[in-house]
DRENDO-1510 file (C-alpha; in Angstrom, 1 decimal, always signed):
<recs>
REC; n; res; u; v; w
REC; 1; MET; -19.1; +40.5; +25.0 .
REC; 2; SER; -18.2; +38.2; +28.0 .
REC; 3; THR; -19.5; +38.8; +31.0 .
REC; 4; VAL; -19.7; +36.5; +34.8 .
REC; 5; THR; -21.5; +34.9; +36.5 .
REC; 6; ASP; -22.3; +34.7; +40.5 .
REC; 7; ALA; -19.9; +31.4; +40.0 .
REC; 8; GLY; -17.4; +33.2; +38.3 .
REC; 9; ALA; -17.6; +31.7; +34.9 .
REC; 10; THR; -17.4; +33.8; +32.3 .
REC; 11; THR; -20.2; +32.8; +29.4 .
REC; 12; THR; -20.9; +33.8; +25.7 .
REC; 13; SER; -23.8; +34.3; +24.3 .
REC; 14; GLY; -25.7; +31.4; +26.7 .
REC; 15; ALA; -23.5; +28.6; +25.4 .
REC; 16; PRO; -22.4; +27.5; +28.4 .
REC; 17; ALA; -25.6; +28.1; +29.8 .
REC; 18; THR; -27.4; +26.8; +28.0 .
REC; 19; THR; -24.5; +23.6; +27.8 .
REC; 20; ALA; -25.5; +23.1; +31.3 .
REC; 21; ALA; -29.2; +23.1; +30.9 .
REC; 22; GLU; -28.9; +20.5; +28.7 .
REC; 23; ARG; -27.1; +17.9; +30.4 .
REC; 24; LEU; -29.7; +18.6; +33.4 .
REC; 25; ARG; -32.1; +17.5; +31.3 .
REC; 26; LEU; -30.9; +14.5; +29.7 .
REC; 27; LEU; -30.1; +13.3; +33.3 .
REC; 28; ILE; -33.7; +14.0; +34.7 .
REC; 29; GLN; -35.8; +13.0; +31.8 .
REC; 30; PRO; -34.9; +9.3; +32.7 .
REC; 31; VAL; -35.2; +9.6; +36.1 .
REC; 32; LEU; -38.8; +10.9; +35.5 .
REC; 33; VAL; -39.6; +8.5; +32.5 .
REC; 34; LEU; -38.4; +5.6; +35.0 .
REC; 35; ILE; -40.8; +6.9; +37.7 .
REC; 36; VAL; -43.8; +7.3; +35.9 .
REC; 37; GLY; -43.4; +3.6; +34.0 .
REC; 38; ALA; -43.0; +2.2; +37.4 .
REC; 39; ALA; -44.9; +3.5; +38.9 .
REC; 40; VAL; -48.4; +3.5; +36.3 .
REC; 41; VAL; -47.3; -0.8; +36.3 .
REC; 42; PHE; -47.8; -1.4; +39.8 .
REC; 43; TRP; -51.1; +0.5; +40.2 .
REC; 44; ALA; -52.3; -1.9; +37.1 .
REC; 45; PHE; -51.2; -4.8; +39.2 .
REC; 46; ASP; -51.8; -3.9; +42.3 .
REC; 47; ARG; -55.3; -4.9; +41.7 .
REC; 48; ASP; -58.2; -6.6; +41.5 .
REC; 49; LEU; -58.7; -7.7; +37.8 .
REC; 50; THR; -60.9; -9.5; +36.4 .
REC; 51; ALA; -60.2; -13.1; +34.5 .
REC; 52; THR; -60.0; -11.0; +31.4 .
REC; 53; GLN; -57.6; -8.2; +32.7 .
REC; 54; ARG; -55.6; -10.8; +33.7 .
REC; 55; GLU; -54.7; -12.2; +30.3 .
REC; 56; ASN; -53.4; -8.5; +29.0 .
REC; 57; ILE; -52.1; -7.7; +32.3 .
REC; 58; ASN; -49.8; -9.2; +33.1 .
REC; 59; PRO; -45.8; -9.2; +33.6 .
REC; 60; GLY; -44.9; -12.0; +30.0 .
REC; 61; ASN; -47.9; -9.9; +27.9 .
REC; 62; VAL; -46.7; -6.9; +28.6 .
REC; 63; ALA; -42.7; -7.2; +29.1 .
REC; 64; THR; -43.6; -9.2; +25.4 .
REC; 65; LEU; -45.2; -6.5; +23.9 .
REC; 66; ILE; -43.1; -3.8; +24.7 .
REC; 67; TRP; -40.0; -5.5; +23.6 .
REC; 68; GLN; -42.4; -6.0; +19.9 .
REC; 69; HIS; -43.0; -2.4; +19.7 .
REC; 70; LEU; -38.4; -1.6; +20.3 .
REC; 71; LEU; -38.3; -4.0; +17.9 .
REC; 72; ILE; -40.4; -2.4; +15.3 .
REC; 73; THR; -38.4; +1.2; +16.3 .
REC; 74; VAL; -35.0; -0.3; +15.9 .
REC; 75; ALA; -36.1; -1.3; +12.5 .
REC; 76; VAL; -37.7; +1.6; +11.3 .
REC; 77; THR; -34.3; +3.3; +13.1 .
REC; 78; ALA; -32.4; +1.2; +10.8 .
REC; 79; ILE; -34.3; +1.4; +7.5 .
REC; 80; VAL; -34.8; +4.8; +7.5 .
REC; 81; VAL; -30.4; +5.5; +8.7 .
REC; 82; LEU; -29.7; +3.1; +6.1 .
REC; 83; ILE; -31.3; +5.2; +2.9 .
REC; 84; GLY; -31.7; +8.2; +4.2 .
REC; 85; VAL; -28.1; +9.2; +5.2 .
REC; 86; PRO; -26.6; +7.8; +1.6 .
REC; 87; LEU; -29.7; +9.4; -0.1 .
REC; 88; GLY; -28.9; +12.2; +1.3 .
REC; 89; VAL; -25.5; +12.4; +0.4 .
REC; 90; VAL; -26.3; +11.8; -3.4 .
REC; 91; VAL; -28.6; +14.6; -4.2 .
REC; 92; THR; -26.5; +17.6; -2.8 .
REC; 93; ARG; -23.5; +15.6; -5.6 .
REC; 94; PRO; -23.0; +18.3; -8.2 .
REC; 95; GLY; -24.0; +15.4; -10.5 .
REC; 96; ALA; -27.4; +14.9; -8.7 .
REC; 97; LYS; -28.3; +17.3; -8.1 .
REC; 98; ALA; -31.8; +17.2; -9.9 .
REC; 99; LEU; -33.3; +14.4; -8.4 .
REC; 100; ARG; -33.3; +15.6; -4.6 .
REC; 101; PRO; -37.4; +18.1; -5.2 .
REC; 102; LEU; -38.0; +13.7; -6.7 .
REC; 103; PHE; -36.6; +12.1; -3.6 .
REC; 104; ILE; -38.4; +14.7; -1.6 .
REC; 105; GLY; -41.3; +15.2; -2.9 .
REC; 106; ILE; -41.2; +10.8; -2.5 .
REC; 107; ALA; -40.7; +11.8; +0.9 .
REC; 108; ASN; -43.5; +14.4; +2.1 .
REC; 109; VAL; -45.7; +12.3; +0.7 .
REC; 110; GLY; -44.7; +9.8; +3.1 .
REC; 111; GLN; -45.1; +11.5; +6.1 .
REC; 112; ALA; -48.0; +14.0; +4.2 .
REC; 113; ALA; -49.9; +10.3; +4.0 .
REC; 114; PRO; -52.0; +8.7; +8.2 .
REC; 115; ALA; -49.9; +6.6; +8.6 .
REC; 116; ILE; -53.3; +3.8; +9.4 .
REC; 117; GLY; -53.3; +4.7; +5.5 .
REC; 118; LEU; -50.1; +3.2; +4.7 .
REC; 119; LEU; -50.2; +0.8; +6.6 .
REC; 120; VAL; -53.9; -0.5; +4.9 .
REC; 121; LEU; -52.7; +0.2; +1.8 .
REC; 122; LEU; -49.3; -2.4; +2.3 .
REC; 123; PHE; -51.4; -4.3; +3.8 .
REC; 124; LEU; -53.9; -4.4; +0.6 .
REC; 125; PHE; -51.3; -4.3; -1.6 .
REC; 126; THR; -49.2; -7.0; -0.3 .
REC; 127; GLY; -52.5; -10.1; +0.7 .
REC; 128; ARG; -49.8; -10.1; +4.1 .
REC; 129; THR; -49.7; -9.1; +8.3 .
REC; 130; GLY; -46.3; -9.9; +10.2 .
REC; 131; PHE; -43.6; -7.3; +11.6 .
REC; 132; TRP; -42.4; -6.2; +8.2 .
REC; 133; ILE; -46.0; -5.0; +6.9 .
REC; 134; GLY; -45.5; -3.4; +10.5 .
REC; 135; VAL; -42.3; -1.6; +9.9 .
REC; 136; LEU; -42.6; -0.6; +6.0 .
REC; 137; PRO; -45.4; +1.9; +6.5 .
REC; 138; ILE; -43.7; +3.4; +8.9 .
REC; 139; ALA; -40.3; +4.1; +8.1 .
REC; 140; LEU; -41.6; +5.9; +5.3 .
REC; 141; TYR; -43.8; +8.2; +7.4 .
REC; 142; SER; -40.7; +8.1; +9.3 .
REC; 143; LEU; -37.9; +8.8; +6.5 .
REC; 144; LEU; -38.8; +12.8; +5.6 .
REC; 145; PRO; -36.9; +14.0; +8.8 .
REC; 146; VAL; -33.0; +12.4; +8.2 .
REC; 147; LEU; -33.7; +12.6; +4.2 .
REC; 148; SER; -33.8; +16.1; +4.8 .
REC; 149; SER; -31.3; +17.4; +7.4 .
REC; 150; THR; -29.1; +15.1; +5.9 .
REC; 151; ILE; -29.2; +17.2; +2.9 .
REC; 152; LEU; -29.5; +20.4; +4.9 .
REC; 153; GLY; -26.6; +19.5; +6.7 .
REC; 154; ILE; -24.3; +18.7; +3.7 .
REC; 155; SER; -25.9; +22.2; +1.7 .
REC; 156; GLN; -24.9; +24.5; +5.0 .
REC; 157; VAL; -21.0; +23.7; +5.3 .
REC; 158; ASP; -18.5; +26.8; +4.6 .
REC; 159; ARG; -17.5; +26.0; +0.7 .
REC; 160; ALA; -14.5; +27.9; +1.3 .
REC; 161; LEU; -13.1; +23.9; +3.4 .
REC; 162; LEU; -14.2; +22.2; +0.4 .
REC; 163; ASP; -12.1; +24.9; -1.8 .
REC; 164; ALA; -9.6; +24.1; +0.5 .
REC; 165; GLY; -9.9; +20.9; +0.5 .
REC; 166; LEU; -9.3; +20.3; -3.2 .
REC; 167; GLY; -6.3; +22.8; -2.9 .
REC; 168; GLN; -4.7; +20.2; -0.9 .
REC; 169; GLY; -5.1; +17.2; -3.2 .
REC; 170; MET; -8.3; +15.5; -1.7 .
REC; 171; SER; -10.1; +13.7; -4.1 .
REC; 172; ARG; -14.7; +14.3; -3.5 .
REC; 173; ALA; -14.8; +10.9; -1.4 .
REC; 174; ALA; -12.1; +11.9; +1.1 .
REC; 175; LEU; -14.1; +15.9; +1.6 .
REC; 176; LEU; -17.0; +13.8; +2.7 .
REC; 177; ALA; -15.7; +11.4; +4.6 .
REC; 178; ARG; -13.9; +13.7; +6.7 .
REC; 179; VAL; -15.6; +17.3; +6.3 .
REC; 180; GLU; -19.4; +17.4; +4.6 .
REC; 181; LEU; -20.7; +14.1; +7.1 .
REC; 182; PRO; -18.1; +15.1; +10.5 .
REC; 183; LEU; -20.1; +18.3; +9.5 .
REC; 184; ALA; -23.4; +17.1; +9.0 .
REC; 185; VAL; -23.5; +14.9; +12.0 .
REC; 186; PRO; -25.4; +16.9; +15.0 .
REC; 187; PHE; -28.1; +18.1; +11.8 .
REC; 188; ILE; -28.4; +14.1; +11.0 .
REC; 189; HIS; -28.9; +13.4; +14.8 .
REC; 190; ALA; -31.4; +16.6; +15.0 .
REC; 191; GLY; -33.9; +14.4; +12.1 .
REC; 192; LEU; -32.7; +11.0; +14.3 .
REC; 193; ARG; -34.1; +12.2; +17.2 .
REC; 194; THR; -37.4; +13.2; +15.0 .
REC; 195; SER; -37.9; +9.7; +13.3 .
REC; 196; LEU; -36.9; +8.4; +16.7 .
REC; 197; VAL; -40.4; +9.5; +17.8 .
REC; 198; LEU; -42.8; +8.8; +15.2 .
REC; 199; ALA; -41.2; +5.7; +14.9 .
REC; 200; VAL; -42.4; +4.9; +18.0 .
REC; 201; GLY; -45.7; +7.3; +18.6 .
REC; 202; THR; -46.7; +5.1; +14.8 .
REC; 203; ALA; -45.6; +2.0; +16.1 .
REC; 204; THR; -48.9; +1.8; +18.4 .
REC; 205; LEU; -50.8; +1.4; +14.9 .
REC; 206; SER; -48.8; -1.9; +13.7 .
REC; 207; PHE; -51.2; -3.2; +16.3 .
REC; 208; LEU; -53.5; -3.2; +13.5 .
REC; 209; VAL; -51.6; -6.1; +11.2 .
REC; 210; ASN; -50.4; -8.3; +13.4 .
REC; 211; ALA; -46.8; -6.8; +13.8 .
REC; 212; GLY; -48.0; -6.0; +17.4 .
REC; 213; GLY; -46.7; -3.6; +20.1 .
REC; 214; LEU; -48.2; -1.8; +22.7 .
REC; 215; GLY; -51.2; -0.5; +20.4 .
REC; 216; ILE; -53.0; -4.0; +21.5 .
REC; 217; LEU; -53.6; -2.6; +25.5 .
REC; 218; ILE; -55.0; +0.6; +24.0 .
REC; 219; ASP; -56.9; -1.0; +21.2 .
REC; 220; THR; -57.8; -4.0; +24.1 .
REC; 221; GLY; -58.4; -1.5; +26.4 .
REC; 222; TYR; -60.6; +1.0; +24.8 .
REC; 223; LYS; -63.1; -2.4; +23.1 .
REC; 224; LEU; -63.4; -3.4; +27.0 .
REC; 225; GLN; -63.6; +0.0; +28.1 .
REC; 226; ASP; -61.0; -1.2; +30.2 .
REC; 227; ASN; -60.0; +2.4; +31.6 .
REC; 228; VAL; -56.7; -0.1; +33.3 .
REC; 229; THR; -55.4; -1.6; +30.2 .
REC; 230; LEU; -56.2; +1.6; +28.2 .
REC; 231; VAL; -54.1; +3.9; +30.3 .
REC; 232; LEU; -51.3; +0.8; +30.6 .
REC; 233; GLY; -50.7; +1.0; +27.0 .
REC; 234; SER; -51.4; +4.9; +27.1 .
REC; 235; VAL; -49.0; +5.9; +29.9 .
REC; 236; LEU; -46.4; +2.8; +28.7 .
REC; 237; ALA; -45.8; +4.1; +25.1 .
REC; 238; VAL; -45.6; +7.5; +26.2 .
REC; 239; CYS; -42.4; +6.5; +28.4 .
REC; 240; LEU; -41.4; +4.7; +26.0 .
REC; 241; ALA; -41.3; +7.8; +23.0 .
REC; 242; LEU; -40.2; +9.8; +26.0 .
REC; 243; LEU; -37.2; +7.1; +26.4 .
REC; 244; VAL; -36.5; +6.7; +22.9 .
REC; 245; ASP; -35.8; +11.2; +22.7 .
REC; 246; TRP; -33.2; +10.8; +25.2 .
REC; 247; LEU; -32.0; +8.8; +24.1 .
REC; 248; GLY; -31.6; +10.5; +20.9 .
REC; 249; GLY; -30.7; +14.1; +22.8 .
REC; 250; LEU; -27.5; +12.1; +24.5 .
REC; 251; ALA; -26.1; +11.5; +20.8 .
REC; 252; GLU; -27.1; +14.5; +19.8 .
REC; 253; PHE; -25.4; +15.7; +22.9 .
REC; 254; TYR; -22.1; +13.6; +22.9 .
REC; 255; VAL; -21.2; +12.1; +19.5 .
REC; 256; GLY; -19.8; +14.2; +16.8 .
REC; 257; PRO; -17.1; +17.3; +16.0 .
REC; 258; LYS; -16.4; +17.9; +19.6 .
REC; 259; GLY; -15.8; +21.6; +18.4 .
REC; 260; LEU; -19.8; +22.1; +17.4 .
REC; 261; ARG; -20.9; +20.3; +20.6 .
</recs>
């Protein structure tokens, strides 16, 4: 049943109000994140720092660590999308559904295992450190949301739509590209958003294998009992996670079939 608001706008089941609230959140969240991030940077830099602190708290070093953190997140995202979405599509095909429990089980193991354990195991197995030794375990840890959301999104497509497409002479590949994947986009975006936040959070552990990132500031501050360095690294990591979550929400809200927004 439709209701009329004080402004004269007609709403049905609260959808326009929800849309307006989401738009407001997407507008406010990045502003708050930037304000908090700028405030903590100003607070950290506008102090009488010791020589040890200045080695860590300087514009060049902080910018480098943020950049490294972003690179890890981008690499993890690319791997998760390139593996999770195609794999999710494959296990929804009629001839490969029997493989679904296997791949879901592997992804579940990746997320159930502690991220720090995966990092250490890969280091012990390869005997190496560096960027990819930090990226690959985090990608495995972040894979499940995208894989499961792709499977869910494709599985929820109305069978009547598929039968109608087949009746019009569309091939299975055309049905996938023009019907199933477009309708699954909102689900995939939701899973990717979760994976992004997981990637940013666990990337703080990548310093353990010499892959860089803001975890270096957190670890240094903790070991030296330096609260300024510790707070700076922690707050910047939180701000980065919230900013990435905002970007995911932006894509989730504006990308995809217009009729499903």
